[in-house]
BALUMFI-259318 format. One record per residue: x, y, z of N, C-alpha, C in turn. Coordinates in steps of 0.001 Angstrom, whole numbers, plus 500000, padded with zeros to 6 digits. Last residue first. Layout:
REM residues N
XYZXYZXYZ/...
REM end
This chain:
REM residues 482
497067567435495214497089568072493960495724568042493023/496124565753497074496579567392497377496583568162496277/496412563409496253494768563435496541495107565364497012/499191562962495785497761562962494921496624563338495116/499636562930498298500829564130497241499412564146495990/498626560722499553498917561677499885498957563187499093/500211558756497494498558558943497279498253560229498403/502975559281498285502741559536497228501044559976497266/502730558669501440503124559937500624502697560454499636/502263556012500942501043556482501567501421558119501345/504557554752499573503113555407499001501852555607499725/506533555510501812506227556327500196504833555581499497/505076553390503255505617555342503757505490555754502355/505360551196502700504028551524502890504235552961502720/508264551243502805507629550931501135506070551378501372/508836551214504983509454552334504104508932552195502947/508035549039505860507203549948506219507955551378505432/509566546961504438508388546918504062507569549067504613/511694547352505835511768547712504129510855548100504064/511637546847508413512187548051507728511663548545506641/511123543961507882510387544836508292510101545921508208/513864543629506458512270543123505807510843543938506510/515652544222508705515526544835507454514025544453506687/516558542684510509515134543881510757515377544126509744/518812541252509928517579540442510215516106541589510523/521234542505509156519813542373508646518722541739508657/522970540869510456522769541856510683521670542590509731/522150538276510349521680539038511783522081540444511706/522891537704507818521421537632508208520971538356509408/525592537638508059524710538591507129523449538947507654/525962535837509439526451537285510108525713538177509340/525017533472508372524537533872509833524888535109510017/526861533507506015525355533485505389525005534361507053/529565532753507206529009534236506704527521534530506500/529018530792508066529216531747509382528707533253508465/528816529016506189527591529553507300527772530204507934/531230529601504914529935530037503622528764530317505357/533140528249506588532770530072506449531842530405505543/532066526003506737531609527039507914531767528276507536/532937524843503721531621524940504499531353525718505898/535727525448504130534614526305503194533076526278503480/536380523509506183536271525268506201535750525852505681/536007521068505323535106522012506091535424523130506480/537785521327502816536273521701502682535449521858504124/540118521584504560539651522496503886537990522542503952/540211518930505473540074520039506471539395521338505678/538453517032503289539642517712503607539446518733504647/536853513762502814536525515504502581538138515679503636/536120511548503861536215511624502502536912513234501933/534918511517506730536143510804506306536708510811504381/532568512666507284532624510807506677533841510770506442/533236514689507784532942513993508964532129512435508263/533460515787504836534726516307506073534662514908507236/531276515919504005532043514700503760533506514960504452/529766517690505246529080516359505726530333515107505347/530803520038504753530896519381506567530613518350506499/529894520090501743531441520069502566531480519639503624/526883520248502336527709518995501911528716518942502578/526650522762503821526270521455504199527033520244504043/527376524175501104527948524093502217528191522885503286/525423523935499744526496523235499269527120523341500485/523451524952500341523010523408501167524725522913500464/524519527596500522523804527302501941523700525386501783/524583528208497589525477527915498096525443527372499545/522499527760495456522516527058496576524128526877497390/523459528023492390522805529288492966522327528740494363/524077525387491173525079526299492078524981527497492535/521707524269490543522317523385491969523567524337492461/521660525838488404520549525707489477521034525263491116/523735525147486901523636526488487536522647526347488566/524721521906487106523786522839486557523711524044487257/526795518912485489526202519401486690524856520598486280/528940516685484224527262517406484225527133517793485488/531454515152482072530770515320483440529558516877483292/529601513603479166530553513773479915530470514311481409/527261513306477141527589514690478245528607514464479040/527165511844474916528314512713474865528506513452476194/523946511218475337525252510715474436525819511854474494/522151512240478447522335512292476802523548511442475968/522279509773480695522548510809480511522284510879479044/520189507856483276521009507907481890521149509162481011/520904506827486280520215507575485425520663507791483843/521843505003488220521590503938486815520308505231486023/521842506012490741520845505315490138520530504834489040/524911506031490999524073505212491677522536504714491508/525626507738488840526017505887488715525288505193489502/524102510211489470523926509302487974524148507766488087/525267510335491878524046510082491805523269509688490501/528132511103491559527795509973492044526315509114491738/527953513187489047528034512060488316527864511168489337/527457515168491314526215514776490447526187513645489824/529625514599492836528457514305493319527269513900492557/531204516338490228531213515220491372530609514285491954/530097518724490241529930517886489144530283516568489907/530223520442492378529265519769492284529331518994491396/531713522507491028532440522018492421531557520772492298/530131524009489492530931522947488627531745521968490151/528195525703491378527575523997490338528883523106489489/529983526981492236529156525771493065529090524734492322/531317528401490378532089527764491394531602526578492267/528321529401489343529434529050488527530466527632489563/527572530975491391526513529713490726527816528927490151/529516532779491820529215531784492705528324530040492543/528782534223489571529787533501490148530146532390491043/526441534887490085526415534203488936528015533641488988/526202536537492651525601535111492498525475534328491310/528810538357492295528609537789493154527523536183493201/528535540248489628529750540504491023529623538834491928/526016540057488639527425540149487817528933539656489101/523991540467490539524419539250489688525500538793489319/524990543288491478524760541925492237524969541023492086/524234544391488573525440544163489438525602542913490206/521327543608488238522931543332487331523973543568487844/520669545374491020520121543833490659521202543261489304/521004547533490093521955547336491320521563545542491068/519911548343488161521483548517487656521976547981488881/517419548202488681517953546801487897519094547380487637/515479548355491587516994548804490746517628547694490082/514073547244493460513801547174492157515036547831491023/515298547681496232514309548691495836514011548879494673/517119545775496526517814546820496174516649547907495569/515253543384496521515760544009498210516856545324497917/514827542923494303513545543286495200514540544077496651/517099541806493785516707543115493039515363543928493806/517986539786494931519110540818495245518580541891494287/515822538081494931515671538875496238517213539429496353/515411537127491753514344538253492509515373538916493774/517334535691490679517900537073491093516803537705491479/516097533532490276517205532873490985517815534676491590/514287533901488114513816533334488978514874533744490216/515880534766485843515005535329486218514162535390487575/518071532647485500517972533533486650517307534506486440/516345530698483801516798530624485331516938531390485896/517249530864481050515496531104481475515559531092483117/519684530632480113518758531189479090517620531492479716/521636529028481389521656530002481412520621530999480832/520277526282481426520036527223482771520336528226482833/522008524631479782520510524421480121519765525604480840/524648526284479572524075525669478473522049525814478625/527806526966480556526282527880480496526084526966479627/530410525082481625529881525373480374528093525557480634/532587524893483948531376524869483241530968525521482470/534948525439485540535156524756484459533884524350484137/536559529006486621535389527639486220535843526821485150/538879529768487664538703528444488027536937527987488110/538166533045486883538947531936487512538583530872487550/536072534238484345536205533528485667537248532909486473/535819534564481537536597535754481996536965534829483930/533418533125480462534701533144479943536021533682481022/531801533247482761531997532021482107533128532215481774/531044536229481713531406535905483565531889534074482987/529940535899479591531253536787479678531885536296481141/527687533989480135528597534015479010530277534538479077/526335535887481611526631534779482148527546534197481549/525719538554480008526350538564480905526744537515481369/523563536990478465525148537460477506526031537584478904/521842536580480272522205535392479599523546535984479132/521154538610481943521960537828482641522013536552481363/518938539848480430519972540734480459520858539465481175/516566538180481014516970538091479585518727538818479403/516222538902483887516485537777483641516700537428482141/515709541978483647517441540999484577517382539476483934/513109541891482891514508542632482292515959541695482325/511840540301484678511946539880483860513285540813482429/512412541876487329512820540882486967512735540114485299/511030544481486043512511544246486364513233543362486541/508560543818485965509321544372484890510503544035484940/506970540833487590507638542557487575508308543078486202/506802538585487194506435539303486068506854540598486309/508079536883489527509085537481488067508142538173487548/506562536114491665506750537219491867507613537581490237/505355533042491483504459534482491395505477536067491490/508340532584490945507554532602489538506049533638489937/508685530988493351509713532455493197508630533290491819/506835529065494755507381529239493754507876531023493856/505036529598497970504922529559496580506656529611496038/503361529550501429504947529493500400505079528992498882/501379530946503159501246529882501989502474530171501301/501565531509506690501835532005505670501292530752504497/499912532661509713500173531299508552500330531920507277/499715533340512960500219534127511812500235532607510873/496893533086515696497966532607514797498508533209513214/495258534157516404496322534882516487497266534299515820/493445531137516913493286532443517136494903533159517188/492744528606514906493789528945515905494002529926516233/490186528141514094490931527157514620492001527547515844/490229530681513161488864530356513712489676529748514502/492392531520511473491645532387512955490667531617513691/492257528996509984493508529351511140493147530375512407/490148529676508160490243528654508680491236528319510076/490943532327506762489984531967507612489645530632508743/493012531351505830493277532346506789492149532338507736/492529529479503768493427529147505066492985530126506278/490591530676502461490264529908503038490997529582503693/492687533057501119491398533037501862491050532299503142/494225530975499849494952531813501030493873532226501637/492270530025498008492788529133498910493698529995499995/491650532527496307490361531914496988491201530761498466/494493532697495279493618534165496420492357533273496881/495753531613493156495532531154494885495073532012495759/494923533148490814494615531541491214494829531177492776/496076535234491006494925535352491237494634534011491952/498931534457490624498944534711491904497556534901491726/498937533260487940499374532424489121499070532925490217/498049535195486625497467534396486746497665533532487658/500491536763486704499171537282487222497790536371487738/502092535289485536502503535580486473501284536075487059/501592536058482745501550534529483347501168534576485231/502139538649482451500396537823482317500024536437482690/504331538911482320503899539658483668502317539089483481/504934537623479929505553537349481020504666537241482375/504151539356477888503779538231478120503784537852479160/506890540779477338505018541390477150504159540472477931/509133539852477263508913540268478242507449540891478450/508290537684474923508472537626476476507959538315477500/508418539749473049507311538888473262506999538155474574/510903540342472806510169541455473649509118540870474041/512170537993472575512506538280473571511370539564474333/511183537724469949511038536537470799511155537323472404/512487540225468475510649539918468176510872539057469670/515086539401468640514793540817469293513616540583469542/515474537076466943515799536782468744514990538305469271/514594538089464710513780537014465214514172536652467082/517182539408464576515752540156464451514112538935464763/518516537791464250518987538362465381517731539359465344/518580536293461671518733535342463332517992536303464309/518469538136459875517096537441459981516979537015461717/520922538488459829519951539759460234519115539342460697/522466536192458633522283536511460329521005538093460542/520899536130456541520798535157457154520949535228458780/521905538305455115520690538539455176520446537220456345/525237539018457061524520538375455954522710538475456215/527346541226457687526279540643458285525447540405457275/530683541724457840529591542461457229528548541064457345/531851539827460631532173540838459880530717541435459118/529226538430462021530283538290462017530949539154460854/526415538262464196527210538831463166528299538652462943/525543536520466386525376536147465074526390537195464080/525906537215469253526377535992468607525828535897467362/525426540244468635526768540121469251526830537955468702/523125540411467230523951540686466700525661540114467290/521412539265469781521460538625468554522522539078467191/521599540870471260522149539421471881522616539013470288/520138543397470300522260543148470960522277541817470818/517838542118470439518452542750469255520184542704469480/517263541828472915516822540843471929517812540955470882/516867544372473583518368543589474267518377542456473541/515229545761471631516562546100472197517593545192472577/512991544122473207513059544312471845514270544249471152/513147544667475734513266543867475577513468543679474300/511821547668475746513393547463476031513979546148475602/509582547158474163510680548315473309512308547702474090/508370546307476224508487545676475149509588545823474096/508773547742478278509259546472478590509602545801476724/509129551187477486508140550105478389508840548749477737/510749553551476935510751552446478040509936551747478579/509578554206474423510862553399474491511659552907475559/506908555424474506507262553816474255508643553423474408/508815557393477790507702556618477043507923555427476478/511362557955478542511533557376477518509916557124476665/510741558721481435511561559384480873511213558850479284/508443556670482330508088558164482418509174559081481198/510057554564481879508894554692480710508504555891481271/512093554993483979512639554605482343511081554785481595/510127554737486291511147555854485855511517555998484356/509292552124486103508418553060485986509285554578485580/511652550511486224511201550355485000509753551404484836/514969551733487311513691550661487559512742550839486475/517743552534487977517191552187486800515927551462486921/519895554757489440518563554004489967517776553618488408/522417556262490709522195555525489450521169554372490303/524191556882493164523266557728492531522606556668490812/525601554723493855524330554765494843523480556296494508/527886554985492159526944554244492257525729554128492725/528465557698493195528294557410491915527408556276491572/530154556366495857529586557877495664529467557321494046/528744554024498056529532554261497063529301555281496298/526572553375499880528132554168500467529033554427499376/524678552006498740524585553178499159525514554541499497/526539549546498354525800550830497182525273551811497582/525702548573501038526599548889500745526933549722499160/522454548653500961523438549340502303524135549591501448/522508546529499502522176547604499082522534548638500018/523902544202499865524416544786499612523707546565498894/522301543591502136523860544173502707523942544931501318/519793542395500774519916543705501574521350544194501791/521288540423499342520409541623498518520163542671499623/522073538774501747523218539205500912522448540400500155/519210538153502145520132538776503501521361539235502532/518821536884499903517894537832500229518433538619501516/519110534247499094519792535365499055519755536952499441/516766532408499492518238532480500539519657533639500600/515259532598497801515090533642499205516233533641499766/516075531187495411516210532448495303516021533369496691/516619528666495923517509529345495171517348530599495233/513987527793497291515115528045498170516232528908497616/510971529198497289511829528676496599513324529175496547/509264530255498954509460529181499379511081528703498529/507118533148499667507826532388498466509083531254499286/503753533926500747505472533961500284505732533443499740/501117535318501563501878534986500312503307535195500533/498935537130503366499748535216503346500039534567502049/496583538435501371497557538106502685498168536837502120/496424539577497687495966538565498991497051538788499944/497553540693495541496049541078495951494908540012497168/500388542217496209499843541062496456498167541708496758/502226544492496397501085544417496127500011543296495882/505010544178496487504481543594495205502757543973495062/505817545232498537506949545466497449505452545246496211/504181544249500291504237545831500452504975546102499268/504298541438500698503208542275499960503097543240500035/507344540872500792506534540612499461505466541372499169/508230542036503412508177542727502499507538542025501114/507216539980505254506925540997505752506940541902504083/508563537464504019506763537736504391506798538733504413/511241536498504571510997537822504210509684538243503494/510828534809507131511532535787507038511207537011506262/509480532907506088508973533369507050509516535263507405/511652532305504777510421532347503848509024533338505258/513567531190506350513747532423505655512361532842504806/512339528906507540512185529978507920512650531540507481/512879527270505191511377527409505491511134528648506559/515027526971505207514640527649503833513039528313504399/515974525456507079516317527178506902515525527746506031/514833523242506637514416524357507789514733525927507705/516593522359504360515023522277504065514460523209505373/519099522040505623518507523421504472517040523230504130/518393520254507981518624521658508279518897522913506853/517622518061506210516789518483507168516849519966507745/519625517377504731518175517568503909517265518380504754/522036517068506304521534518131505184520438518480505205/520985514932508212520902516397508458521482517053507514/520348512516506196518872513132506724519389514694507249/523159512237505521522130512776504929521089513027505339/524543511662508159524741512722507380523438513321506450/522409508798508340522655510311509312522861511553508854/523621507465506312522265507772506494521882509187507450/526306507459504077526256507991505665524668508294505507/527562507875501716527228506275502047526546506246503928/528980509318500612529601509318501984528588507772502439/527798509831498257528776510038498145530209509791499395/525328509550498266526023508747497127527946508858497367/524438511343500300524486509754500583525012509155499726/525132513637499362525520513260500961525736511904501069/523485513835497257524716514005497013525604513702498540/520737513186498357521285512738497410523147512422497243/520685515729499857520503514393500427521738513385499735/520677517757497536522165517992498683522053516555499238/518547516581496188519412517113495574520980516875497032/516253517256498253517600515698497797518309515821497110/516479519949498206516909519706499250517165517813499219/515571519954495519516881520779495778517226520337496932/512901519495495250513885518498494753515040518782494982/510923520689495869511739520019497096512906519716496712/509602521757493796510902522374494110511649521899495707/507323520559493983508225520588492994509626520878493661/505804521755496131506253520808496430507457520490494896/505137524955497287505547524786496168506226523438495975/503847525391499702502678524215499063503581524203497282/504699525315502749505250525255501575504515524360501034/503808527038505247503268525671505232503504525930503350/505217529262507430504391529174506139504601527719505987/505943530053510533504555530123509786504483529963508408/506891527180512654507313527907511442505723528930511103/506300526273515108507265526656515088507840527191513763/503422525952515402503899527447515290505485527688515151/502134523480515649503205523733516432503781525204516570/501549523702512831500922523468513451501517523731515159/503795523757511778502872525063511150501863524877512543/504958521477511803505867522493512554504827524133512543/503321519585510612503403519218511898503880520709512443/503915520421507672502642520698508347502425520767509917/506533520006507562505973521020507385504407521464508193/506091516946507794507129517621508847506714519059508979/504814516469505774504481516243506556504634517039507895/507089517090503449505823517881503905504839517677504747/509275515575504545509062517075504455507921517997504354/508067512994503734508241513660505133508539514900505566/508136513282500738507133513439501589506655513970502907/510387513931500247509886514600499920508704514976501022/511314510812500657511856512069501250511280513433501171/510047509565499107509447509495500652510310510426501077/510932510660496459509640511136497117509073510666498073/514014509610496943513469510731496320511956511298496867/514689506609497006513761507511498394513518508566497866/516347506192494481514589505562495009513814506152496181/516246508999491900516884508349493472515434508133494499/515154510431490053515268509174489794516071508147491120/514571512837491317513920512182490820513932510743491209/517400514019490302517272513478491464515929512731491994/517125513606487559518242513087487992517832512815489564/515448515511487406514803514503486588515926513120487546/516499517941488177515513517725488666515043515921488124/518383518069485936518988517843487137517629517567488099/516391518727483593517456517101483530518005517091485105/515848521053484345514957519884483913515557518370484129/518067522756485060517809522252486044516214520857485546/520721521823483159519376522759483236518519522224484527/523439520896482610522221520395482097520934520903482007/526707522011482144525618522801482612524316522465481979/529519520379481897528236520877481096527306521205482027/533205520895482549531427520395483098530568521254482184/535034521504480753535267520291481522533975519676481965/534875523606478711535112523555479596534889522046480013/535619526592476333535838524933476463535879524731477720/535092529464474095534760528776475502534644527030475455/535149530739471525536385529875472205535760529546473567/533670532471471193534178533402471764535352532369472508/531641531294469202532623532537468527533646532831469655/530736529182470926531702528688469603532823529928469424/529126530810472343530350529834473055531368529160472145/527699531906470772528595532622471479529679531808472422/526092529472469569526569530293469272528224531418469233/524743528960472182526371528300471596526872528544470868/523478531262472741524485530809473166525522530218472906/521770530902470045522687531943469933523592532056471150/520359528517471087521016528442469281521820529914470071/518789529975473362519941528744473559521131529049472400/517191532036472837518538532195473246519675531055473222/515413530271471582515754531336471166517373531737471042/514423528481473853514589527835472223515521529305471480/513973530035475869515423529233475954515658528842474485/512201531189475215513124532388475430514025531152475606/510102529077474953510427530069474029511674530521474394/510151528940478196510528527318476971510832528178475654/508813530769479149510070530143479389511181529568478516/506436530263477901507358531314477808508573531184478352/505888527705478801505755527522477672506737529508477097/505997528148482033506834527488480972507182527504480109/503568530007481860505061530579482379506175529498481466/501739528795481035501963530315479879503642530226480285/501520526921482978501645526043481978502336527644480965/500977528527485169502119527898485142502190526983483805/498687529184484447499567530786484449500674529895484247/496626527132484033497575528393482947498547528986483142/496878526773487131497449525661485806497915526464484633/495702529149487980497057528365488218497697527695487351/493120528485487171493956529944486402495087529449486885/492409526096488176492661526271486868493205527373486393/492458526986490708493658526147490718493594525995489013/490326529168490725491584529442491158492863528188490696/488172527161490342488478527761489102489967528303489476/487879525970492487488418524599491214488521525935490361/487759527450494286489027526959494421489349526299493262/485385528555493484486271529367493637487467528567493557/483501526257493872483470526669492782484656527551492402/483601525337496488484495524265495846484515525234494662/485406527506499236484035527380498363484424526551497442/487560525209501459487291527024500875486188526467499543/487848524221503426487121524320503175486658525292502666/490465522984503843490452523982504584488755525201504281/490447520573501673490893520298503804490632521620503785/489905521469499726488936520587500419488922520825501988/492474523109499270490937523716499152489798523356500336/494210520829499303494145522003500591493245523150500044/493097520070496281493241519308497761493487520100499564/493802522223495399492490521505494886492074520990496581/496299523213495394495378523631495354493892523227495792/497586520405494137497596520935495916496623521641496370/496803520766491464496079519534492488496287519669493924/498161523056490635496669523054490680495932522011491755/500829521475491433499688523100491908498801523127492126/500880519705489341501015519514491006500755520747491642/500668520962487021499421519827487526499794519683489062/502731522843486459501349522874485873500647521847486612/505070521420488347504198522404488484502841522530487623/505581518164487118505598519352486881504388520431487796/505047515550487135504130515849486263504601517591485578/506133514322488717507092514227487685506345514876486971/504322514206490750506058515292491095506271515298489451/502749512151490137502111513526490465502872514659490135/504815509672490145504177510412488758503417511847489157/505116509881493377505925510106491925505576510617490753/502872509584494369502811511045494582504464511056493275/502294506601493230500959507920492548502025509136493130/504243505889494635503908505325492773503372506572492404/503495506064497044504666506823496918504490506853495332/501204504403496791501209505473497317501767506506497018/502627501788496593501300502404495721501332503822495887/504097501471498765504346501668497720503437502220496726/501974501452500794502646502478501031503298502877499476/500499499039500156499555499986500272500743501375499591/
REM end
């Protein structure tokens, strides 16, 4: 019976967010006694929203992928590790025999911790639990220790939940969500929030940089149509196309390829916010039902629903950064000392999700978001992702997962965006006797830096929310006075 349940669970998770999220919304809606017509309508909107979102990300990947390959060939990039992308990476994780059991345990434990008041966030982003299982799998197949495997997974998972609690105050204030109680449990994104807040404070102290502010509203106000996302996307796409395809005097085919990429990126920037809006709107009935239920059963208890960062990426600043990071990542791959990973699978669509909390924490400043990405987030993603290739290959060998022909050493930038999980893995290898004191030192250093930065910024989400609300109220008063 247990195996049958796990098989059903495994099938469900393999369908991805467009299926599992609506299913979860319906199930939770029935548990929390939401109106059936509203909950089914909301689930349908979320399913359509996620389908549209991934179709759009797929279109931008299909368009930027060939351009990326062309740039790699043009600039002579040659590396020993290939970035296969998060879809293949998660597929490798789901091939681990106990992956579904681990995710089921996380879900049950999450519900228990919410009921006990230890955490406030119920993570309904079930699909993205795979990143916790990845580091568990890396630990298990490299060390053979079940104890270390469990510790790595549980600590990484628990800290991500607490971070979702921590960033909650700023999310509604920044994005003006149509309902209360929504936070983000996307581990790849939220664990960068303390760094984002600290960097915002740092840039405020640097002459010149502190005066540069690129945000969609001011750009649109200054440039009119030429500042709208649809035109900015067209220009970005054309620029990337020229860099990738032009060689000397451009041919008709090269001009056509560059123009095609320009219109595809423009299409992406115009429609992605619509997909994100559907996802957010679809969650409203469940959010309302949960809040009413918790208010009645547990008076005074705060309660949040944790979702994928996909609910936030419709903001124009995130869309712009998601596109701009593709050429930046290739430049960094070429120049970064010690990098051994060729950006391929994740480079064209991943960073729109990952860069969310190093941009919104910087007041939506596109310039600072790109600066933070180029100086810290992307280099770390390459270093960590490349280093984890050995453990990745151990998982592949241990599960019998079949890689594409000629794949060689593989990893993903997605894995690289989670240095916290990497730190726990490094520490585990030392205690298992296969790592060195250097591995232990790296792991401890990452955790100490993360803890120190969080401690320095621990009050910032609440302060930031007050600042944003104050700006809104001041602006409203000015409007009314005029």
